[in-house]
DOPATOR-599766 format. One record per atom (N, C-alpha, C): residue number from 1; residue in three letters; atom name; x negated, y, z negated. Coordinates in nm, 3 decimals, padded with zeros to 5 digits, always signed. Each point is the difference from the previous one (the first is absolute). Example, Ala and Ser with C-alpha at 12.3 -4.5 7.8 and 13.67 -1.06 7.14 Angstrom:
DOPATOR-599766
<1 'ala' 'N' <-01.319 -00.569 -00.780>>
<1 'ala' 'CA' <+00.089 +00.119 +00.000>>
<1 'ala' 'C' <-00.090 +00.120 +00.000>>
<2 'ser' 'N' <+00.035 +00.105 +00.072>>
<2 'ser' 'CA' <-00.082 +00.119 -00.006>>
<2 'ser' 'C' <+00.077 +00.109 -00.073>>
//
This chain:
DOPATOR-599766
<1 'unk' 'N' <-01.459 -03.769 +02.820>>
<1 'unk' 'CA' <-00.061 -00.062 -00.116>>
<1 'unk' 'C' <+00.090 +00.027 -00.121>>
<2 'unk' 'N' <+00.051 -00.105 -00.055>>
<2 'unk' 'CA' <+00.087 +00.009 -00.117>>
<2 'unk' 'C' <-00.085 +00.009 -00.126>>
<3 'unk' 'N' <+00.040 +00.090 -00.089>>
<3 'unk' 'CA' <-00.077 +00.020 -00.123>>
<3 'unk' 'C' <+00.052 -00.090 -00.112>>
<4 'unk' 'N' <-00.090 -00.047 -00.085>>
<4 'unk' 'CA' <+00.045 -00.080 -00.115>>
<4 'unk' 'C' <+00.065 +00.089 -00.106>>
<5 'unk' 'N' <+00.089 -00.058 -00.078>>
<5 'unk' 'CA' <+00.072 +00.074 -00.104>>
<5 'unk' 'C' <-00.096 +00.061 -00.102>>
<6 'unk' 'N' <-00.116 -00.061 -00.020>>
<6 'unk' 'CA' <-00.096 +00.053 -00.098>>
<6 'unk' 'C' <-00.052 +00.138 +00.040>>
<7 'unk' 'N' <+00.019 +00.037 +00.126>>
<7 'unk' 'CA' <-00.039 +00.135 +00.046>>
<7 'unk' 'C' <+00.068 +00.106 -00.084>>
<8 'unk' 'N' <+00.121 -00.030 -00.049>>
<8 'unk' 'CA' <+00.077 +00.097 -00.078>>
<8 'unk' 'C' <-00.060 +00.027 -00.137>>
<9 'unk' 'N' <-00.099 -00.077 -00.042>>
<9 'unk' 'CA' <-00.065 +00.023 -00.128>>
<9 'unk' 'C' <-00.082 +00.128 +00.002>>
<10 'unk' 'N' <-00.042 +00.043 +00.117>>
<10 'unk' 'CA' <-00.072 +00.126 +00.016>>
<10 'unk' 'C' <+00.104 +00.112 +00.003>>
<11 'unk' 'N' <-00.006 +00.097 -00.092>>
<11 'unk' 'CA' <+00.101 +00.106 -00.005>>
<11 'unk' 'C' <+00.014 +00.079 +00.131>>
<12 'unk' 'N' <-00.109 +00.020 +00.071>>
<12 'unk' 'CA' <+00.007 +00.071 +00.129>>
<12 'unk' 'C' <+00.083 -00.080 +00.099>>
<13 'unk' 'N' <-00.028 -00.128 +00.011>>
<13 'unk' 'CA' <+00.078 -00.084 +00.092>>
<13 'unk' 'C' <+00.145 -00.013 -00.048>>
<14 'unk' 'N' <+00.020 -00.009 -00.131>>
<14 'unk' 'CA' <+00.135 -00.012 -00.054>>
<14 'unk' 'C' <+00.088 +00.115 +00.048>>
<15 'unk' 'N' <-00.052 +00.122 -00.006>>
<15 'unk' 'CA' <+00.076 +00.117 +00.046>>
<15 'unk' 'C' <+00.008 +00.002 +00.152>>
<16 'unk' 'N' <-00.112 -00.016 +00.067>>
<16 'unk' 'CA' <-00.003 +00.007 +00.147>>
<16 'unk' 'C' <+00.087 -00.107 +00.064>>
<17 'unk' 'N' <+00.009 -00.115 -00.063>>
<17 'unk' 'CA' <+00.081 -00.110 +00.052>>
<17 'unk' 'C' <+00.144 +00.008 -00.050>>
<18 'unk' 'N' <+00.041 +00.119 -00.040>>
<18 'unk' 'CA' <+00.139 +00.023 -00.037>>
<18 'unk' 'C' <+00.045 -00.083 -00.117>>
<19 'unk' 'N' <-00.089 -00.017 -00.100>>
<19 'unk' 'CA' <+00.032 -00.072 -00.123>>
<19 'unk' 'C' <+00.035 -00.146 +00.030>>
<20 'unk' 'N' <-00.053 -00.050 +00.111>>
<20 'unk' 'CA' <+00.020 -00.139 +00.039>>
<20 'unk' 'C' <+00.085 -00.017 +00.125>>
<21 'unk' 'N' <+00.076 +00.101 +00.037>>
<21 'unk' 'CA' <+00.088 -00.011 +00.117>>
<21 'unk' 'C' <-00.078 -00.026 +00.128>>
<22 'unk' 'N' <-00.120 +00.052 +00.009>>
<22 'unk' 'CA' <-00.081 -00.018 +00.120>>
<22 'unk' 'C' <-00.048 -00.143 +00.023>>
<23 'unk' 'N' <+00.019 -00.084 -00.100>>
<23 'unk' 'CA' <-00.039 -00.141 +00.017>>
<23 'unk' 'C' <+00.113 -00.084 +00.059>>
<24 'unk' 'N' <+00.112 +00.063 +00.035>>
<24 'unk' 'CA' <+00.110 -00.073 +00.062>>
<24 'unk' 'C' <-00.053 -00.068 +00.126>>
<25 'unk' 'N' <+00.038 -00.126 +00.024>>
<25 'unk' 'CA' <-00.055 -00.072 +00.115>>
<25 'unk' 'C' <+00.043 +00.057 +00.135>>
<26 'unk' 'N' <+00.113 +00.065 +00.006>>
<26 'unk' 'CA' <+00.047 +00.063 +00.123>>
<26 'unk' 'C' <+00.045 +00.141 -00.031>>
<27 'unk' 'N' <-00.019 +00.089 +00.094>>
<27 'unk' 'CA' <+00.046 +00.140 -00.010>>
<27 'unk' 'C' <-00.041 +00.068 -00.130>>
<28 'unk' 'N' <-00.130 -00.001 -00.034>>
<28 'unk' 'CA' <-00.041 +00.064 -00.125>>
<28 'unk' 'C' <+00.033 +00.149 -00.004>>
<29 'unk' 'N' <-00.002 +00.067 +00.115>>
<29 'unk' 'CA' <+00.034 +00.142 +00.003>>
<29 'unk' 'C' <+00.145 +00.025 -00.039>>
<30 'unk' 'N' <+00.087 -00.088 +00.041>>
<30 'unk' 'CA' <+00.141 +00.012 -00.037>>
<30 'unk' 'C' <+00.017 -00.024 -00.149>>
<31 'unk' 'N' <-00.069 -00.100 -00.054>>
<31 'unk' 'CA' <+00.008 -00.025 -00.144>>
<31 'unk' 'C' <-00.061 +00.115 -00.079>>
<32 'unk' 'N' <-00.107 +00.059 +00.053>>
<32 'unk' 'CA' <-00.059 +00.117 -00.065>>
<32 'unk' 'C' <+00.096 +00.117 -00.001>>
<33 'unk' 'N' <+00.070 +00.020 +00.111>>
<33 'unk' 'CA' <+00.098 +00.108 +00.008>>
<33 'unk' 'C' <+00.113 -00.024 -00.100>>
<34 'unk' 'N' <+00.040 -00.124 -00.017>>
<34 'unk' 'CA' <+00.106 -00.033 -00.096>>
<34 'unk' 'C' <-00.038 +00.042 -00.142>>
<35 'unk' 'N' <-00.129 -00.006 -00.032>>
<35 'unk' 'CA' <-00.046 +00.042 -00.132>>
<35 'unk' 'C' <+00.036 +00.146 -00.026>>
<36 'unk' 'N' <+00.002 +00.081 +00.105>>
<36 'unk' 'CA' <+00.027 +00.143 -00.015>>
<36 'unk' 'C' <+00.148 +00.035 -00.005>>
<37 'unk' 'N' <+00.088 -00.095 +00.026>>
<37 'unk' 'CA' <+00.143 +00.031 +00.005>>
<37 'unk' 'C' <+00.052 +00.051 -00.135>>
<38 'unk' 'N' <-00.029 -00.070 -00.108>>
<38 'unk' 'CA' <+00.048 +00.045 -00.131>>
<38 'unk' 'C' <-00.061 +00.134 -00.043>>
<39 'unk' 'N' <-00.131 +00.020 +00.014>>
<39 'unk' 'CA' <-00.054 +00.132 -00.033>>
<39 'unk' 'C' <+00.060 +00.112 +00.086>>
<40 'unk' 'N' <+00.024 -00.028 +00.128>>
<40 'unk' 'CA' <+00.061 +00.102 +00.087>>
<40 'unk' 'C' <+00.141 +00.034 -00.050>>
<41 'unk' 'N' <+00.074 -00.102 -00.039>>
<41 'unk' 'CA' <+00.136 +00.019 -00.053>>
<41 'unk' 'C' <-00.005 +00.081 -00.129>>
<42 'unk' 'N' <-00.091 -00.038 -00.089>>
<42 'unk' 'CA' <-00.013 +00.067 -00.129>>
<42 'unk' 'C' <-00.044 +00.146 +00.018>>
<43 'unk' 'N' <-00.093 +00.023 +00.090>>
<43 'unk' 'CA' <-00.054 +00.136 +00.020>>
<43 'unk' 'C' <+00.103 +00.097 +00.057>>
<44 'unk' 'N' <+00.102 -00.052 +00.067>>
<44 'unk' 'CA' <+00.097 +00.088 +00.063>>
<44 'unk' 'C' <+00.066 +00.095 -00.101>>
<45 'unk' 'N' <+00.016 -00.045 -00.123>>
<45 'unk' 'CA' <+00.066 +00.082 -00.103>>
<45 'unk' 'C' <-00.093 +00.107 -00.059>>
<46 'unk' 'N' <-00.127 -00.008 +00.029>>
<46 'unk' 'CA' <-00.096 +00.095 -00.056>>
<46 'unk' 'C' <+00.003 +00.132 +00.076>>
<47 'unk' 'N' <-00.042 +00.108 -00.065>>
<47 'unk' 'CA' <-00.011 +00.128 +00.071>>
<47 'unk' 'C' <-00.105 -00.010 +00.112>>
<48 'unk' 'N' <+00.016 +00.083 +00.103>>
<48 'unk' 'CA' <-00.090 -00.002 +00.115>>
<48 'unk' 'C' <-00.148 +00.006 -00.036>>
<49 'unk' 'N' <-00.042 +00.090 -00.089>>
<49 'unk' 'CA' <-00.143 +00.005 -00.031>>
<49 'unk' 'C' <-00.054 -00.134 -00.054>>
<50 'unk' 'N' <+00.080 -00.069 -00.079>>
<50 'unk' 'CA' <-00.042 -00.130 -00.052>>
<50 'unk' 'C' <-00.010 -00.102 +00.113>>
<51 'unk' 'N' <+00.100 -00.002 +00.086>>
<51 'unk' 'CA' <+00.001 -00.096 +00.111>>
<51 'unk' 'C' <-00.122 +00.021 +00.090>>
<52 'unk' 'N' <-00.026 +00.124 +00.032>>
<52 'unk' 'CA' <-00.115 +00.032 +00.086>>
<52 'unk' 'C' <-00.130 -00.036 -00.071>>
<53 'unk' 'N' <-00.006 +00.027 -00.129>>
<53 'unk' 'CA' <-00.120 -00.035 -00.077>>
<53 'unk' 'C' <-00.025 -00.150 -00.005>>
<54 'unk' 'N' <+00.107 -00.078 -00.014>>
<54 'unk' 'CA' <-00.014 -00.146 -00.002>>
<54 'unk' 'C' <-00.050 -00.051 +00.134>>
<55 'unk' 'N' <+00.055 +00.054 +00.108>>
<55 'unk' 'CA' <-00.045 -00.042 +00.133>>
<55 'unk' 'C' <-00.145 +00.041 +00.022>>
<56 'unk' 'N' <-00.034 +00.122 -00.039>>
<56 'unk' 'CA' <-00.139 +00.047 +00.016>>
<56 'unk' 'C' <-00.096 -00.088 -00.080>>
<57 'unk' 'N' <+00.039 -00.035 -00.122>>
<57 'unk' 'CA' <-00.085 -00.087 -00.083>>
<57 'unk' 'C' <-00.014 -00.138 +00.066>>
<58 'unk' 'N' <+00.109 -00.054 +00.054>>
<58 'unk' 'CA' <-00.007 -00.130 +00.067>>
<58 'unk' 'C' <-00.094 +00.006 +00.120>>
<59 'unk' 'N' <+00.003 +00.111 +00.073>>
<59 'unk' 'CA' <-00.087 +00.014 +00.117>>
<59 'unk' 'C' <-00.147 +00.007 -00.044>>
<60 'unk' 'N' <-00.029 +00.081 -00.099>>
<60 'unk' 'CA' <-00.138 +00.015 -00.047>>
<60 'unk' 'C' <-00.051 -00.133 -00.056>>
<61 'unk' 'N' <+00.080 -00.064 -00.083>>
<61 'unk' 'CA' <-00.039 -00.130 -00.055>>
<61 'unk' 'C' <-00.018 -00.100 +00.114>>
<62 'unk' 'N' <+00.093 +00.002 +00.095>>
<62 'unk' 'CA' <-00.004 -00.094 +00.112>>
<62 'unk' 'C' <-00.124 +00.014 +00.086>>
<63 'unk' 'N' <-00.042 +00.122 +00.025>>
<63 'unk' 'CA' <-00.119 +00.021 +00.082>>
<63 'unk' 'C' <-00.120 -00.069 -00.066>>
<64 'unk' 'N' <-00.014 +00.021 -00.131>>
<64 'unk' 'CA' <-00.114 -00.060 -00.067>>
<64 'unk' 'C' <+00.015 -00.151 -00.013>>
<65 'unk' 'N' <+00.115 -00.045 -00.052>>
<65 'unk' 'CA' <+00.015 -00.142 -00.033>>
<65 'unk' 'C' <+00.003 -00.086 +00.127>>
<66 'unk' 'N' <+00.064 +00.047 +00.106>>
<66 'unk' 'CA' <+00.002 -00.078 +00.124>>
<66 'unk' 'C' <-00.139 -00.006 +00.063>>
<67 'unk' 'N' <-00.070 +00.113 -00.002>>
<67 'unk' 'CA' <-00.136 +00.002 +00.055>>
<67 'unk' 'C' <-00.095 -00.089 -00.079>>
<68 'unk' 'N' <+00.010 +00.007 -00.131>>
<68 'unk' 'CA' <-00.089 -00.081 -00.086>>
<68 'unk' 'C' <+00.033 -00.148 +00.014>>
<69 'unk' 'N' <+00.128 -00.033 +00.006>>
<69 'unk' 'CA' <+00.040 -00.140 +00.018>>
<69 'unk' 'C' <-00.051 -00.053 +00.133>>
<70 'unk' 'N' <+00.015 +00.078 +00.106>>
<70 'unk' 'CA' <-00.048 -00.041 +00.132>>
<70 'unk' 'C' <-00.152 -00.021 -00.002>>
<71 'unk' 'N' <-00.071 +00.091 -00.068>>
<71 'unk' 'CA' <-00.146 -00.012 -00.009>>
<71 'unk' 'C' <-00.038 -00.129 -00.072>>
<72 'unk' 'N' <+00.069 -00.029 -00.111>>
<72 'unk' 'CA' <-00.032 -00.121 -00.076>>
<72 'unk' 'C' <+00.035 -00.128 +00.076>>
<73 'unk' 'N' <+00.107 +00.007 +00.079>>
<73 'unk' 'CA' <+00.040 -00.116 +00.080>>
<73 'unk' 'C' <-00.083 -00.015 +00.126>>
<74 'unk' 'N' <-00.064 +00.110 +00.041>>
<74 'unk' 'CA' <-00.079 -00.002 +00.122>>
<74 'unk' 'C' <+00.085 +00.001 +00.126>>
<75 'unk' 'N' <+00.125 +00.043 -00.012>>
<75 'unk' 'CA' <+00.093 +00.004 +00.114>>
<75 'unk' 'C' <+00.077 +00.131 -00.005>>
<76 'unk' 'N' <-00.013 +00.081 +00.106>>
<76 'unk' 'CA' <+00.076 +00.125 +00.005>>
<76 'unk' 'C' <+00.149 -00.032 +00.016>>
<77 'unk' 'N' <+00.079 +00.053 -00.090>>
<77 'unk' 'CA' <+00.147 -00.013 +00.002>>
<77 'unk' 'C' <+00.045 -00.146 +00.010>>
<78 'unk' 'N' <-00.049 -00.081 -00.092>>
<78 'unk' 'CA' <+00.044 -00.139 -00.009>>
<78 'unk' 'C' <+00.153 -00.001 -00.012>>
<79 'unk' 'N' <+00.069 -00.094 +00.064>>
<79 'unk' 'CA' <+00.147 -00.003 -00.006>>
<79 'unk' 'C' <+00.056 -00.006 -00.143>>
<80 'unk' 'N' <-00.077 -00.050 -00.093>>
<80 'unk' 'CA' <+00.047 -00.008 -00.139>>
<80 'unk' 'C' <-00.003 +00.135 -00.072>>
<81 'unk' 'N' <-00.074 +00.095 +00.053>>
<81 'unk' 'CA' <-00.003 +00.134 -00.061>>
<81 'unk' 'C' <+00.131 +00.070 +00.039>>
<82 'unk' 'N' <+00.086 +00.019 -00.099>>
<82 'unk' 'CA' <+00.134 +00.054 +00.028>>
<82 'unk' 'C' <+00.035 +00.124 -00.082>>
<83 'unk' 'N' <-00.095 +00.053 -00.076>>
<83 'unk' 'CA' <+00.032 +00.122 -00.076>>
<83 'unk' 'C' <+00.032 +00.114 +00.094>>
<84 'unk' 'N' <-00.055 -00.003 +00.121>>
<84 'unk' 'CA' <+00.032 +00.104 +00.098>>
<84 'unk' 'C' <+00.148 -00.004 +00.039>>
<85 'unk' 'N' <+00.059 -00.119 +00.005>>
<85 'unk' 'CA' <+00.143 -00.012 +00.027>>
<85 'unk' 'C' <+00.082 +00.056 -00.116>>
<86 'unk' 'N' <-00.048 -00.022 -00.122>>
<86 'unk' 'CA' <+00.071 +00.053 -00.117>>
<86 'unk' 'C' <+00.003 +00.152 +00.006>>
<87 'unk' 'N' <-00.116 +00.061 +00.022>>
<87 'unk' 'CA' <-00.006 +00.146 +00.009>>
<87 'unk' 'C' <+00.081 +00.051 +00.119>>
<88 'unk' 'N' <-00.003 -00.073 +00.110>>
<88 'unk' 'CA' <+00.075 +00.040 +00.119>>
<88 'unk' 'C' <+00.150 +00.004 -00.024>>
<89 'unk' 'N' <+00.053 -00.102 -00.065>>
<89 'unk' 'CA' <+00.145 +00.001 -00.027>>
<89 'unk' 'C' <+00.036 +00.112 -00.096>>
<90 'unk' 'N' <-00.084 +00.024 -00.100>>
<90 'unk' 'CA' <+00.027 +00.110 -00.093>>
<90 'unk' 'C' <+00.004 +00.134 +00.074>>
<91 'unk' 'N' <-00.091 +00.017 +00.096>>
<91 'unk' 'CA' <+00.000 +00.123 +00.080>>
<91 'unk' 'C' <+00.125 +00.010 +00.085>>
<92 'unk' 'N' <+00.035 -00.106 +00.070>>
<92 'unk' 'CA' <+00.118 +00.001 +00.085>>
<92 'unk' 'C' <+00.127 +00.026 -00.082>>
<93 'unk' 'N' <+00.004 -00.051 -00.121>>
<93 'unk' 'CA' <+00.119 +00.015 -00.085>>
<93 'unk' 'C' <+00.024 +00.145 -00.042>>
<94 'unk' 'N' <-00.101 +00.084 +00.013>>
<94 'unk' 'CA' <+00.022 +00.142 -00.029>>
<94 'unk' 'C' <+00.105 +00.060 +00.094>>
<95 'unk' 'N' <+00.020 -00.060 +00.114>>
<95 'unk' 'CA' <+00.097 +00.052 +00.098>>
<95 'unk' 'C' <+00.140 -00.058 -00.017>>
<96 'unk' 'N' <+00.018 -00.090 -00.096>>
<96 'unk' 'CA' <+00.134 -00.056 -00.022>>
<96 'unk' 'C' <+00.094 +00.111 -00.046>>
<97 'unk' 'N' <+00.114 +00.018 +00.070>>
<97 'unk' 'CA' <+00.090 +00.109 -00.038>>
<97 'unk' 'C' <+00.085 -00.030 -00.124>>
<98 'unk' 'N' <+00.024 -00.128 -00.026>>
<98 'unk' 'CA' <+00.081 -00.039 -00.115>>
<98 'unk' 'C' <-00.056 -00.128 -00.061>>
<99 'unk' 'N' <+00.028 -00.019 -00.127>>
<99 'unk' 'CA' <-00.043 -00.122 -00.068>>
<99 'unk' 'C' <+00.109 -00.105 +00.018>>
<100 'unk' 'N' <-00.002 -00.065 +00.117>>
<100 'unk' 'CA' <+00.094 -00.109 +00.026>>
<100 'unk' 'C' <-00.079 -00.118 +00.056>>
<101 'unk' 'N' <+00.058 -00.117 -00.013>>
<101 'unk' 'CA' <-00.067 -00.118 +00.054>>
<101 'unk' 'C' <-00.012 +00.009 +00.152>>
<102 'unk' 'N' <+00.097 +00.062 +00.066>>
<102 'unk' 'CA' <-00.007 +00.016 +00.145>>
<102 'unk' 'C' <-00.126 +00.078 +00.039>>
<103 'unk' 'N' <-00.022 +00.115 -00.063>>
<103 'unk' 'CA' <-00.115 +00.084 +00.037>>
<103 'unk' 'C' <-00.131 -00.066 -00.040>>
<104 'unk' 'N' <-00.002 -00.070 -00.112>>
<104 'unk' 'CA' <-00.121 -00.070 -00.040>>
<104 'unk' 'C' <-00.033 -00.112 +00.099>>
<105 'unk' 'N' <+00.101 -00.076 +00.039>>
<105 'unk' 'CA' <-00.021 -00.108 +00.097>>
<105 'unk' 'C' <-00.045 +00.056 +00.134>>
<106 'unk' 'N' <+00.062 +00.109 +00.044>>
<106 'unk' 'CA' <-00.040 +00.061 +00.127>>
<106 'unk' 'C' <-00.144 +00.051 -00.007>>
<107 'unk' 'N' <-00.037 +00.058 -00.112>>
<107 'unk' 'CA' <-00.138 +00.046 -00.020>>
<107 'unk' 'C' <-00.097 -00.117 +00.011>>
<108 'unk' 'N' <+00.033 -00.109 -00.067>>
<108 'unk' 'CA' <-00.083 -00.121 +00.003>>
<108 'unk' 'C' <-00.016 -00.051 +00.144>>
<109 'unk' 'N' <+00.112 -00.015 +00.070>>
<109 'unk' 'CA' <-00.003 -00.055 +00.137>>
<109 'unk' 'C' <-00.077 +00.091 +00.094>>
<110 'unk' 'N' <+00.027 +00.130 -00.005>>
<110 'unk' 'CA' <-00.071 +00.093 +00.089>>
<110 'unk' 'C' <-00.150 -00.001 -00.027>>
<111 'unk' 'N' <-00.037 +00.002 -00.128>>
<111 'unk' 'CA' <-00.142 -00.002 -00.032>>
<111 'unk' 'C' <-00.066 -00.127 +00.052>>
<112 'unk' 'N' <+00.063 -00.115 -00.022>>
<112 'unk' 'CA' <-00.059 -00.127 +00.048>>
<112 'unk' 'C' <-00.010 -00.001 +00.152>>
<113 'unk' 'N' <+00.101 +00.052 +00.069>>
<113 'unk' 'CA' <-00.005 +00.003 +00.148>>
<113 'unk' 'C' <-00.122 +00.079 +00.046>>
<114 'unk' 'N' <-00.018 +00.120 -00.054>>
<114 'unk' 'CA' <-00.112 +00.083 +00.045>>
<114 'unk' 'C' <-00.134 -00.053 -00.048>>
<115 'unk' 'N' <-00.003 -00.065 -00.117>>
<115 'unk' 'CA' <-00.125 -00.056 -00.049>>
<115 'unk' 'C' <-00.044 -00.120 +00.084>>
<116 'unk' 'N' <+00.095 -00.080 +00.045>>
<116 'unk' 'CA' <-00.033 -00.116 +00.083>>
<116 'unk' 'C' <-00.025 +00.041 +00.145>>
<117 'unk' 'N' <+00.085 +00.083 +00.055>>
<117 'unk' 'CA' <-00.006 +00.040 +00.141>>
<117 'unk' 'C' <-00.122 +00.090 +00.027>>
<118 'unk' 'N' <-00.028 +00.090 -00.092>>
<118 'unk' 'CA' <-00.112 +00.094 +00.011>>
<118 'unk' 'C' <-00.002 +00.077 +00.133>>
<119 'unk' 'N' <+00.105 +00.081 +00.024>>
<119 'unk' 'CA' <-00.001 +00.081 +00.123>>
<119 'unk' 'C' <-00.112 +00.103 -00.005>>
<120 'unk' 'N' <-00.034 +00.055 +00.118>>
<120 'unk' 'CA' <-00.104 +00.101 +00.006>>
<120 'unk' 'C' <+00.039 +00.118 -00.087>>
<121 'unk' 'N' <-00.090 +00.059 -00.073>>
<121 'unk' 'CA' <-00.144 -00.024 -00.012>>
<121 'unk' 'C' <-00.037 -00.092 -00.116>>
<122 'unk' 'N' <+00.100 -00.065 -00.060>>
<122 'unk' 'CA' <-00.027 -00.084 -00.117>>
<122 'unk' 'C' <-00.101 -00.110 +00.034>>
<123 'unk' 'N' <+00.019 -00.066 +00.113>>
<123 'unk' 'CA' <-00.091 -00.109 +00.037>>
<123 'unk' 'C' <-00.143 +00.051 +00.017>>
<124 'unk' 'N' <-00.017 +00.118 +00.059>>
<124 'unk' 'CA' <-00.135 +00.057 +00.016>>
<124 'unk' 'C' <-00.065 +00.025 -00.135>>
<125 'unk' 'N' <+00.076 +00.058 -00.092>>
<125 'unk' 'CA' <-00.054 +00.028 -00.134>>
<125 'unk' 'C' <-00.038 -00.131 -00.068>>
<126 'unk' 'N' <+00.086 -00.101 +00.015>>
<126 'unk' 'CA' <-00.025 -00.129 -00.062>>
<126 'unk' 'C' <-00.132 -00.061 +00.048>>
<127 'unk' 'N' <-00.034 +00.021 +00.126>>
<127 'unk' 'CA' <-00.121 -00.060 +00.057>>
<127 'unk' 'C' <-00.124 +00.087 -00.013>>
<128 'unk' 'N' <+00.016 +00.130 -00.021>>
<128 'unk' 'CA' <-00.116 +00.090 +00.002>>
<128 'unk' 'C' <-00.053 +00.038 -00.137>>
<129 'unk' 'N' <+00.085 +00.007 -00.100>>
<129 'unk' 'CA' <-00.045 +00.045 -00.131>>
<129 'unk' 'C' <-00.034 -00.118 -00.088>>
<130 'unk' 'N' <-00.109 +00.011 -00.070>>
<130 'unk' 'CA' <-00.040 -00.106 -00.092>>
<130 'unk' 'C' <+00.028 +00.037 -00.143>>
<131 'unk' 'N' <-00.033 -00.089 -00.089>>
<131 'unk' 'CA' <+00.012 +00.026 -00.143>>
<131 'unk' 'C' <+00.143 +00.011 -00.047>>
<132 'unk' 'N' <+00.013 +00.044 -00.123>>
<132 'unk' 'CA' <+00.132 +00.013 -00.062>>
<132 'unk' 'C' <+00.090 +00.098 +00.071>>
<133 'unk' 'N' <-00.058 +00.110 +00.052>>
<133 'unk' 'CA' <+00.081 +00.099 +00.071>>
<133 'unk' 'C' <+00.061 -00.061 +00.125>>
<134 'unk' 'N' <-00.076 -00.081 +00.071>>
<134 'unk' 'CA' <+00.052 -00.065 +00.120>>
<134 'unk' 'C' <+00.108 -00.102 -00.032>>
<135 'unk' 'N' <-00.020 -00.072 -00.109>>
<135 'unk' 'CA' <+00.099 -00.099 -00.042>>
<135 'unk' 'C' <+00.132 +00.069 -00.035>>
<136 'unk' 'N' <-00.011 +00.112 -00.070>>
<136 'unk' 'CA' <+00.120 +00.070 -00.047>>
<136 'unk' 'C' <+00.068 +00.082 +00.110>>
<137 'unk' 'N' <-00.079 +00.065 +00.086>>
<137 'unk' 'CA' <+00.057 +00.100 +00.090>>
<137 'unk' 'C' <+00.101 -00.058 +00.099>>
<138 'unk' 'N' <-00.024 -00.119 +00.053>>
<138 'unk' 'CA' <+00.097 -00.053 +00.096>>
<138 'unk' 'C' <+00.135 -00.025 -00.067>>
<139 'unk' 'N' <-00.001 -00.040 -00.126>>
<139 'unk' 'CA' <+00.126 -00.022 -00.071>>
<139 'unk' 'C' <+00.067 +00.132 -00.036>>
<140 'unk' 'N' <-00.078 +00.101 -00.032>>
<140 'unk' 'CA' <+00.058 +00.131 -00.028>>
<140 'unk' 'C' <+00.061 +00.060 +00.126>>
<141 'unk' 'N' <-00.063 -00.026 +00.115>>
<141 'unk' 'CA' <+00.057 +00.048 +00.126>>
<141 'unk' 'C' <+00.129 -00.077 +00.032>>
<142 'unk' 'N' <+00.002 -00.129 -00.026>>
<142 'unk' 'CA' <+00.123 -00.079 +00.020>>
<142 'unk' 'C' <+00.110 +00.054 -00.092>>
<143 'unk' 'N' <-00.037 +00.039 -00.121>>
<143 'unk' 'CA' <+00.097 +00.059 -00.093>>
<143 'unk' 'C' <+00.053 +00.133 +00.053>>
<144 'unk' 'N' <-00.087 +00.079 +00.061>>
<144 'unk' 'CA' <+00.044 +00.129 +00.057>>
<144 'unk' 'C' <+00.097 -00.024 +00.116>>
<145 'unk' 'N' <-00.026 -00.099 +00.083>>
<145 'unk' 'CA' <+00.093 -00.034 +00.109>>
<145 'unk' 'C' <+00.134 -00.045 -00.059>>
<146 'unk' 'N' <-00.004 -00.085 -00.102>>
<146 'unk' 'CA' <+00.123 -00.047 -00.064>>
<146 'unk' 'C' <+00.076 +00.117 -00.062>>
<147 'unk' 'N' <-00.072 +00.091 -00.065>>
<147 'unk' 'CA' <+00.063 +00.117 -00.062>>
<147 'unk' 'C' <+00.068 +00.087 +00.106>>
<148 'unk' 'N' <-00.066 +00.018 +00.114>>
<148 'unk' 'CA' <+00.060 +00.079 +00.108>>
<148 'unk' 'C' <+00.130 -00.065 +00.048>>
<149 'unk' 'N' <-00.002 -00.131 +00.013>>
<149 'unk' 'CA' <+00.122 -00.072 +00.042>>
<149 'unk' 'C' <+00.110 +00.012 -00.105>>
<150 'unk' 'N' <-00.038 -00.002 -00.127>>
<150 'unk' 'CA' <+00.099 +00.017 -00.106>>
<150 'unk' 'C' <+00.065 +00.138 +00.007>>
<151 'unk' 'N' <-00.081 +00.102 +00.027>>
<151 'unk' 'CA' <+00.054 +00.136 +00.009>>
<151 'unk' 'C' <+00.096 +00.014 +00.118>>
<152 'unk' 'N' <-00.033 -00.062 +00.111>>
<152 'unk' 'CA' <+00.090 +00.001 +00.116>>
<152 'unk' 'C' <+00.126 -00.079 -00.033>>
<153 'unk' 'N' <-00.016 -00.112 -00.068>>
<153 'unk' 'CA' <+00.115 -00.084 -00.037>>
<153 'unk' 'C' <+00.099 +00.073 -00.088>>
<154 'unk' 'N' <-00.048 +00.089 -00.086>>
<154 'unk' 'CA' <+00.088 +00.077 -00.085>>
<154 'unk' 'C' <+00.106 +00.075 +00.080>>
<155 'unk' 'N' <-00.043 +00.055 +00.113>>
<155 'unk' 'CA' <+00.093 +00.077 +00.084>>
<155 'unk' 'C' <+00.108 -00.088 +00.061>>
<156 'unk' 'N' <-00.036 -00.124 +00.032>>
<156 'unk' 'CA' <+00.096 -00.090 +00.065>>
<156 'unk' 'C' <+00.077 -00.086 -00.099>>
<157 'unk' 'N' <-00.050 -00.010 -00.123>>
<157 'unk' 'CA' <+00.065 -00.083 -00.102>>
<157 'unk' 'C' <+00.021 +00.081 -00.129>>
<158 'unk' 'N' <+00.071 +00.113 +00.007>>
<158 'unk' 'CA' <+00.010 +00.087 -00.117>>
<158 'unk' 'C' <+00.075 -00.063 -00.117>>
<159 'unk' 'N' <+00.084 -00.097 +00.025>>
<159 'unk' 'CA' <+00.079 -00.060 -00.109>>
<159 'unk' 'C' <-00.050 -00.138 -00.040>>
<160 'unk' 'N' <-00.116 -00.038 +00.048>>
<160 'unk' 'CA' <-00.052 -00.135 -00.031>>
<160 'unk' 'C' <-00.056 -00.005 -00.139>>
//
């Protein structure tokens, strides 16, 4: 079910739908993740406590706003709800070893692979948990998988 653009007039939907990115006709999750690319790049220069605080705030906001948006839409984890992808990329970006386009692109690709593929136990969490926590948790787990791959990649690509 495609949502009308007027849905963005509601501030909860505006945030949950990734400031409009979730209304993309195809691959709304990818467009939602793209929204997080610039903030992830910008945050890299911040001290660790700030970066962690921003990610924590995105997660807390995401749990509420995604859950409330889903409740108002009457659909659990509607494809247009993409704030979870935004928070997920920000979390995965914490594992970037350097501020380069290569590492940012690799972070983006790895996160999208795990978010779409949903290997165990991500798929179970996606199907079993309801509300905002359920919407957010599968993307946070995909981010953790992507972060683990980034850490392993550092060892094999030290000069990238």
